[in-house]
C-alpha positions, 0 to 999 in steps of 0.5 A: 470536546470529546472527540478531541480527547478521544483522538488525543488518547488514541494518538501516541499508539497510532503514531507508533504504528505509523513508525512501523509502516514507516520501517515496513514502507522504506524496506519494501519500496526501496528496491524500486530506487535500487534495481541497478545496484543490485544487478550489478552487485549480483552481476545479473541483469535488470529484469532478472533483479525485478524478481525481487520485487515481484517474488515480494508482490506475490508473496505479500497477496498470499500471505497477508490473508494466511497470516491474519488467519494463523495469528488470529487467537494471539495478542495483538502486542505480540503479532505486531512485535513478531511481524517486525522482527521477522522483518528485521530477519528478513532484511538482514539476510537480504543485506548479506545475500550473495546471489539472486537466488538467496536475495529472493528468498529473504524477500519472502520473509521480508513480505510475511512480516510486512503482510501480518504487520500492515493489515494488523496496524490498520485493525488496531486503529479501527479498534481503538477509535470511533467510527467518526474518527476512523478515516483520520485514524487510518490516514495516521497509520498509513501515513508512515507508508506514505512518509516512506516514500518521502524520506526512507526511499530517496534516503535508501536509494542515497545509501545504495549508491554511496556504500552499496545495495546491502546499505539499506537493507541493513538500516531497514533491519536496524530500524525494525529492531528498534520499532520491535522493542519500542512495540513491545514496551508500548502496546498494552498486552490487554489490546484485542479486537475481533480477529479471525482463524483458518475457518474464518477465513474461508468464510470471508472467502465465500462472502460474496458480498465482502469480496465483491468490495474488496476486490475494488481495490485490485481494480483500482490499483491496476489502473494506477500501475498501468501508468506508474509501473513505467513511470520513470520513462513517462517522466523522461519524455517531458523532463529528459533523462538527467537522474536528478530531474527524475528523483525530484518528480519522485519526491514530488510523488511522494509529497503528493502522496502524503497530503493524498493520504490525510485527504482520504481520510479527512474526506471519508470521515466528512462526507462518507467512504463511498462519495470519497471513493466516487470522487477518487474514481472520477479524478482518475478517469480524468487525470490518467489519460494526460499521461498519453498527451506528452510531453508537458512542459516540467512545471505542467508535469510537476503539477500533473504528478502532484494532484494525480499522486494525491488522488491515488494515495487518497483511497486507502483511508475510505476503503479500508473504513468502508471495509471495516463497516462491511465486516465488523466482526471480521476487520482484520481478515477483511484488511488483511484480504485488502492488503493482498488485493493491493499487490494482486492489482499491482500485478495485473496493472504491470501486466497490461502495462506491458502489453500496451506498451508493446502494442501501442508504446508509451502513449497507450498507457494513460488512455488504457488506465482511464479505461480501467478507472471507469472499470473501477467505478463500475465496480464500486457502484456494484459492490455498493449494491451488492454490500447494501443490506436489503430490505425485508420483504412483506409476504401477504 
């Protein structure tokens, strides 16, 4: 009964934080779906247009821990509202950009806002819920990001092809502005939890047990993005180049992501973060190599996409919960570092994918990703041994 009451009390705040993550997720991931309109609108090649996403990823990875350090002493409501405010301004600048340079520069501001908001929203979720409900809370807050995959990204892509590539950025700016005002009104100004500062950031970077644990995120994300970087060409091997079919598989991926996020939170609360993460890694070792034996029948491919997406997106709640337990006095910094590792893993995975593609073709991606998933298992076991408190020794 007490557990249900605690969830009911925290749920409105968590839903609001999830809404902010939906806005962030839509404004960020929509770039993947509108690369062609951007390239055409700015008269650049698609490879040049990809710099918009690459610059964002690098900026996020660098700014997430820095932002957590610089804003550690400020009220949480102020930081959350300011983060969405920066995201709003950056999205508006993106919408009115007239060159690749100005668009890329605007995405740096968007990255700073997102790098502040998403890790902090997870930190607030940890602060306002009990340890027993931590996985559920993190899944609820992060659910806004997965919902953006299902609804926000397809909507943004439709707007871009219908009204121009600027349209989804205008929409992101408007939604961020509305959400900022709602946050200021709804979040109590007294909300606080242990935060960090510049000195604490350097201590965290020098904490071997924390860094080994947090870099597991990068290893697993690298395994995922070895395949996901070339997800569209892999789909076309089985389903053809029909744009409607490709969109359908992307929607299925988003639905799987949404389900997996909540399954990961549920399992984390029921069987523990470590067991959940071991199951996630083991499933990747089995699933990822299947992408090397394409083509599949379209229905089998649909099932594979949903199952893999569910597994891939189920790792975030248990990993965040695990890091919060490892660094209880520095939750904000730990989660900020974890967010940075997501994009570091994306960069590593994308680089490996390009190398594998040039040497072995699309058929080599799944096997390479499976090998990286096996490395993630080893990394997880190592990080758990390092993070486990040592029993005191008795000297005689």
